[in-house]
C-alpha distance (Angstrom), angle and dihedral (degrees) to the residues before:
residue distance angle dihedral
X1 . . .
X2 3.80 . .
X3 3.80 122.1 .
X4 3.82 88.9 -120.2
X5 3.76 89.2 63.4
X6 3.78 90.5 58.6
X7 3.81 92.7 55.2
X8 3.77 113.9 62.0
X9 3.81 96.1 -165.3
X10 3.80 99.9 64.6
X11 3.80 103.7 113.3
X12 3.78 123.3 166.9
X13 3.81 107.8 -143.6
X14 3.79 94.9 171.5
X15 3.80 92.6 90.9
X16 3.81 97.7 49.4
X17 3.79 136.9 49.6
X18 3.80 91.9 -154.9
X19 3.78 122.2 102.4
X20 3.79 112.7 -96.4
X21 3.79 119.8 -101.8
X22 3.78 110.2 -140.4
X23 3.77 121.3 -147.4
X24 3.81 85.9 -126.6
X25 3.80 127.4 8.7
X26 3.79 119.0 -171.7
X27 3.80 94.3 172.6
X28 3.80 91.6 77.8
X29 3.79 92.0 53.6
X30 3.78 91.2 50.2
X31 3.80 90.8 51.4
X32 3.79 87.3 60.1
X33 3.83 101.2 43.3
X34 3.79 102.1 20.8
X35 3.81 95.7 110.9
X36 3.80 91.3 52.1
X37 3.80 91.3 48.1
X38 3.80 92.3 50.4
X39 3.80 90.4 48.9
X40 3.81 90.8 51.1
X41 3.79 92.0 51.3
X42 3.80 90.7 47.5
X43 3.80 88.0 51.8
X44 3.81 90.7 57.2
X45 3.80 102.3 40.8
X46 3.83 101.2 66.6
X47 3.81 93.4 45.1
X48 3.80 97.1 73.7
X49 3.82 92.9 -139.1
X50 3.78 109.7 109.2
X51 3.83 104.2 155.0
X52 3.83 128.8 46.7
X53 3.78 91.7 -4.6
X54 3.81 137.2 137.3
X55 3.82 96.0 -70.5
X56 3.80 91.4 58.4
X57 3.80 92.1 45.9
X58 3.81 90.1 51.6
X59 3.80 93.3 45.2
X60 3.80 92.0 49.8
X61 3.79 90.5 53.1
X62 3.80 92.7 46.8
X63 3.79 95.1 46.0
X64 3.79 93.0 47.0
X65 3.81 88.6 53.1
X66 3.81 90.5 48.8
X67 3.82 92.0 51.0
X68 3.80 94.7 43.4
X69 3.81 94.9 -119.9
X70 3.81 129.2 119.7
X71 3.80 93.6 -127.4
X72 3.80 140.2 41.9
X73 3.80 124.2 175.7
X74 3.80 118.6 -159.8
X75 3.80 113.1 -140.4
X76 3.77 139.8 172.9
X77 3.84 99.6 -93.3
X78 3.78 143.6 -27.7
X79 3.80 95.4 -87.9
X80 3.79 90.5 54.4
X81 3.80 89.4 47.7
X82 3.80 89.4 58.6
X83 3.79 94.4 45.6
X84 3.81 92.4 47.5
X85 3.80 90.2 48.7
X86 3.79 90.9 52.7
X87 3.79 91.1 46.1
X88 3.81 91.5 48.5
X89 3.82 87.8 55.3
X90 3.80 89.8 52.7
X91 3.80 94.1 -115.0
X92 3.79 115.2 158.7
X93 3.78 146.5 125.7
X94 3.78 114.6 -1.1
X95 3.80 94.6 18.9
X96 3.81 125.6 114.7
X97 3.80 126.9 -139.4
X98 3.80 122.1 -166.8
X99 3.80 120.4 -142.2
X100 3.82 140.8 138.1
X101 3.82 130.8 -79.0
X102 3.82 98.4 -136.0
X103 3.80 97.4 62.3
X104 3.79 128.8 104.8
X105 3.78 108.4 -78.4
X106 3.82 92.1 -115.6
X107 3.80 89.3 75.5
X108 3.78 89.8 61.3
X109 3.80 97.2 35.8
X110 3.81 87.7 60.4
X111 3.81 89.0 58.0
X112 3.80 91.4 47.6
X113 3.81 92.5 47.1
X114 3.80 87.6 60.5
X115 3.80 91.5 51.7
X116 3.80 92.1 -113.0
X117 3.79 126.9 133.2
X118 3.84 118.2 -107.6
X119 3.80 112.6 -134.9
X120 3.79 118.4 -166.0
X121 3.80 128.8 -149.8
X122 3.78 125.0 -176.5
X123 3.78 126.0 -101.1
X124 3.79 134.8 -124.3
X125 3.82 116.8 -93.4
X126 3.81 94.7 -131.7
X127 3.82 105.2 42.1
X128 3.85 98.2 24.3
X129 3.83 86.4 -135.1
X130 3.80 132.6 122.3
X131 3.80 114.5 -60.5
X132 3.82 104.7 -129.3
X133 3.81 91.2 -160.9
X134 3.81 89.6 69.0
X135 3.79 97.8 50.6
X136 3.79 102.6 86.4
X137 3.80 93.1 52.4
X138 3.83 88.7 55.5
X139 3.81 95.2 51.6
X140 3.80 118.3 102.5
X141 3.78 134.4 169.3
X142 3.81 88.2 -87.2
X143 3.81 96.6 53.2
X144 3.80 111.5 116.5
X145 3.81 106.5 163.1
X146 3.79 148.5 11.0
X147 3.81 123.2 -139.9
X148 3.82 110.6 -162.5
X149 3.81 112.8 -169.4
X150 3.81 119.7 -147.7
X151 3.80 95.2 -141.5
X152 3.80 120.6 -148.2
X153 3.83 90.6 -13.2
X154 3.82 96.1 -56.2
X155 3.83 111.3 129.4
X156 3.78 117.8 -124.7
X157 3.78 119.5 -121.8
X158 3.80 92.0 -95.6
X159 3.82 102.2 176.8
X160 3.82 97.6 68.4
X161 3.80 90.3 39.2
X162 3.80 90.6 53.8
X163 3.80 92.4 44.1
X164 3.81 92.0 53.6
X165 3.80 91.9 44.9
X166 3.79 92.8 51.6
X167 3.80 91.8 45.7
X168 3.80 90.0 56.6
X169 3.80 98.8 34.9
X170 3.80 94.5 -112.9
X171 3.78 130.4 151.2
X172 3.81 119.2 -121.5
X173 3.80 118.3 -146.9
X174 3.79 112.1 -176.0
X175 3.80 117.6 -146.3
X176 3.80 100.6 -146.4
X177 3.81 97.8 167.6
X178 3.83 90.5 121.8
X179 3.78 100.4 35.1
X180 3.79 114.5 58.1
X181 3.80 107.0 160.4
X182 3.80 96.9 8.4
X183 3.81 116.7 140.9
X184 3.79 132.1 -141.5
X185 3.82 118.1 -173.5
X186 3.79 91.7 -20.1
X187 3.82 99.5 -48.3
X188 3.79 131.6 90.5
X189 3.78 117.3 -102.2
X190 3.77 111.6 -109.6
X191 3.79 90.3 50.4
X192 3.84 96.5 76.9
X193 3.78 102.4 64.9
X194 3.77 129.6 60.7
X195 3.78 86.3 -96.8
X196 3.80 135.4 6.5
X197 3.80 120.4 -150.0
X198 3.80 123.8 -153.3
X199 3.78 134.0 -171.5
X200 3.79 118.9 -150.0
X201 3.79 94.2 -169.3
X202 3.83 105.4 157.4
X203 3.81 96.1 -104.8
X204 3.79 95.6 50.1
X205 3.80 120.2 107.5
X206 3.81 85.7 -98.6
X207 3.78 109.1 26.2
X208 3.78 141.2 167.7
X209 3.81 124.7 -138.3
X210 3.78 90.0 -104.2
X211 3.77 135.1 2.7
X212 3.79 120.3 -32.5
X213 3.79 140.0 136.1
X214 3.78 143.3 173.4
X215 3.78 144.0 -145.8
X216 3.80 121.2 -146.2
X217 3.78 125.9 -165.4
X218 3.78 143.7 159.2
X219 3.81 92.5 -149.0
X220 3.82 112.7 97.4
X221 3.80 93.5 -159.3
X222 3.81 93.5 51.1
X223 3.80 89.3 46.6
X224 3.80 90.8 54.2
X225 3.80 93.4 46.4
X226 3.81 93.9 47.8
X227 3.82 91.2 49.4
X228 3.79 91.3 49.6
X229 3.80 92.5 47.4
X230 3.81 90.9 46.9
X231 3.81 91.4 65.1
X232 3.81 110.4 39.8
X233 3.80 97.2 -69.4
X234 3.77 94.7 -70.7
X235 3.79 134.5 130.8
X236 3.79 92.7 178.3
X237 3.79 115.3 37.1
X238 3.82 114.1 -96.1
X239 3.83 92.7 12.0
X240 3.81 104.4 101.8
X241 3.78 110.9 -169.6
X242 3.82 97.3 173.4
X243 3.79 139.5 13.5
X244 3.78 103.8 -81.7
X245 3.78 141.5 168.0
X246 3.80 143.5 -124.5
X247 3.81 98.5 -114.3
X248 3.80 104.7 135.1
X249 3.79 130.4 144.1
X250 3.81 111.2 -123.8
X251 3.79 123.7 -125.7
X252 3.80 96.4 -112.1
X253 3.80 93.0 56.3
X254 3.81 90.3 46.0
X255 3.80 90.4 52.1
X256 3.81 91.6 48.8
X257 3.80 91.8 49.2
X258 3.80 89.6 50.9
X259 3.81 88.1 57.3
X260 3.79 91.8 50.3
X261 3.80 100.5 42.8
X262 3.84 96.7 77.3
X263 3.82 88.5 54.7
X264 3.80 95.6 50.4
X265 3.81 99.4 90.0
X266 3.80 90.7 50.0
X267 3.78 91.6 48.2
X268 3.80 90.3 50.3
X269 3.81 91.2 50.4
X270 3.80 89.9 52.6
X271 3.81 91.6 49.5
X272 3.79 88.7 52.7
X273 3.81 90.1 50.5
X274 3.79 90.9 51.5
X275 3.80 90.9 48.5
X276 3.80 91.0 50.5
X277 3.81 90.2 51.9
X278 3.80 91.7 49.6
X279 3.80 88.1 49.6
X280 3.80 89.9 56.4
X281 3.78 96.4 44.4
X282 3.80 95.9 45.6
X283 3.81 97.8 40.3
X284 3.81 97.4 108.0
X285 3.81 97.3 39.7
X286 3.82 126.2 98.3
X287 3.80 93.8 -105.7
X288 3.79 127.1 103.7
X289 3.79 111.0 -125.2
X290 3.82 124.0 -149.4
X291 3.79 111.4 -72.1
X292 3.81 117.8 -118.5
X293 3.80 100.2 -139.2
X294 3.83 117.1 -154.9
X295 3.81 119.9 -98.7
X296 3.79 90.7 14.6
X297 3.78 137.5 102.7
X298 3.80 114.1 -148.2
X299 3.81 113.6 -142.8
X300 3.83 93.0 -159.0
X301 3.75 98.9 -140.0
X302 3.79 78.9 162.1
X303 3.77 131.8 15.2
X304 3.79 97.7 -141.7
X305 3.78 122.4 -173.7
X306 3.77 131.6 -176.9
X307 3.78 104.2 -123.0
X308 3.80 127.8 -168.7
X309 3.82 109.5 -133.1
X310 3.78 87.5 16.4
X311 3.79 97.7 173.9
X312 3.80 91.7 51.2
X313 3.81 91.3 48.9
X314 3.81 91.2 48.8
X315 3.81 90.9 54.1
X316 3.81 92.5 42.6
X317 3.81 91.8 54.5
X318 3.80 91.5 46.9
X319 3.81 90.7 54.3
X320 3.79 87.8 55.5
X321 3.78 94.0 51.4
X322 3.81 95.7 -101.2
X323 3.78 120.6 130.7
X324 3.79 122.4 -146.2
X325 3.79 134.9 168.0
X326 3.77 140.0 -136.8
X327 3.80 106.7 -146.9
X328 2.99 105.3 -155.2
X329 3.83 117.3 -0.9
X330 3.83 97.6 179.9
X331 3.80 126.8 43.1
X332 3.80 113.1 -121.7
X333 3.85 95.7 -115.8
X334 3.82 87.8 55.6
X335 3.81 95.8 51.5
X336 3.77 118.3 112.7
X337 3.79 90.2 -123.7
X338 3.81 88.5 68.2
X339 3.77 96.7 44.7
X340 3.80 89.9 100.4
X341 3.81 99.8 19.1
X342 3.81 122.5 98.2
X343 3.79 118.0 -107.4
X344 3.78 138.6 145.1
X345 3.77 124.6 -136.2
X346 3.75 133.3 175.9
X347 3.79 119.6 -154.3
X348 3.81 109.0 -56.5
X349 3.83 104.6 -173.6
X350 3.81 95.7 148.7
X351 3.81 94.3 53.4
X352 3.80 89.2 47.0
X353 3.79 92.1 50.5
X354 3.81 91.9 51.1
X355 3.79 101.3 45.9
X356 3.80 95.2 74.2
X357 3.82 94.0 49.1
X358 3.82 106.8 42.4
X359 3.79 117.0 113.4
X360 3.80 126.7 166.7
X361 3.80 117.6 -148.6
X362 3.82 126.0 -149.6
X363 3.78 111.1 -73.5
X364 3.79 128.2 160.0
X365 3.82 129.9 130.2
X366 3.80 95.2 -101.0
X367 3.81 94.5 52.5
X368 3.82 106.7 124.1
X369 3.79 125.1 -128.5
X370 3.80 92.0 -118.2
X371 3.81 89.5 53.9
X372 3.80 91.2 52.0
X373 3.78 88.7 52.5
X374 3.80 91.7 47.7
X375 3.82 91.5 53.0
X376 3.79 91.6 48.9
X377 3.80 92.1 46.0
X378 3.79 90.8 53.4
X379 3.81 91.2 51.4
X380 3.78 89.9 48.0
X381 3.81 91.0 50.7
X382 3.81 90.4 50.4
X383 3.79 95.0 53.2
X384 3.79 100.7 33.2
């Protein structure tokens, strides 16, 4: 695979006079809410409280209400959210945690950080999410948890996953980094498992202006443990009752996220409109569009197609000033980082068949209708 395919911002504008279309463009969002963001930062700066202060407390309350859970814990990023969730569940050396091979590597690093063994099961060919039918065969006496990943904004089929987990006494930690605001059977994802872990990386559907993340839960004990672990294992300052971490969200990011949260439902609705328009424009082309699974609402963090001759299409779009992304080009078990690290994987033919075809098209709330049409027209020209 070419180096250009690994970097989603390489756009060749020499062959077109049109303005480039980025795969993601945060500058347009800032143009809209910049004054509110500046005011939020100015609200924090004179107060002298920059960590674990009133902005974080308020954001945690607001985000918990949004997610439909009693508790939300603001943390430093999505990877730390996953590691803290695993730690709060007591998962460590000798334990096994089941997840999927096509996720971002942070999902699996969090397992490895805790000394546990990552175990991979294959995904479904339509949603690209965990195949619940394969879970029980992957469970051993050492299995402690399952991490389903809501890929690209498509909710996993959580009911059978939860049923299997409860049957075997396993924890479920949802990786919701792609799926802020996505619904499954009438409830937001993140609220089904024992804990839900979110990334607020700037380019996410709901992002900070720096690194940040959150854990949500309905379990009071897990909430208490995650909060204690978040700040050096202490409930009372300087009294450290367990080995903990420095994984706190700062006040400025909390204040910025509070500005953005009221806009999130509108931004999600616009993403769904863009996806519907792509669906129309690409309907007769030899690409597979995102599947609309029943009883679920896709949040379209990414509009990911399966594209024949994917690498050629990626380069073709770049030459026409159109950015696209391959997320993720290498399955986790095949990454160099795991060449000498322990893991367990069953056969994963579906994930392997998908990885060479996935391509994510530009999608963000400020993307204009004429730009959607230009992207679709370029894909049409490539194939026809």
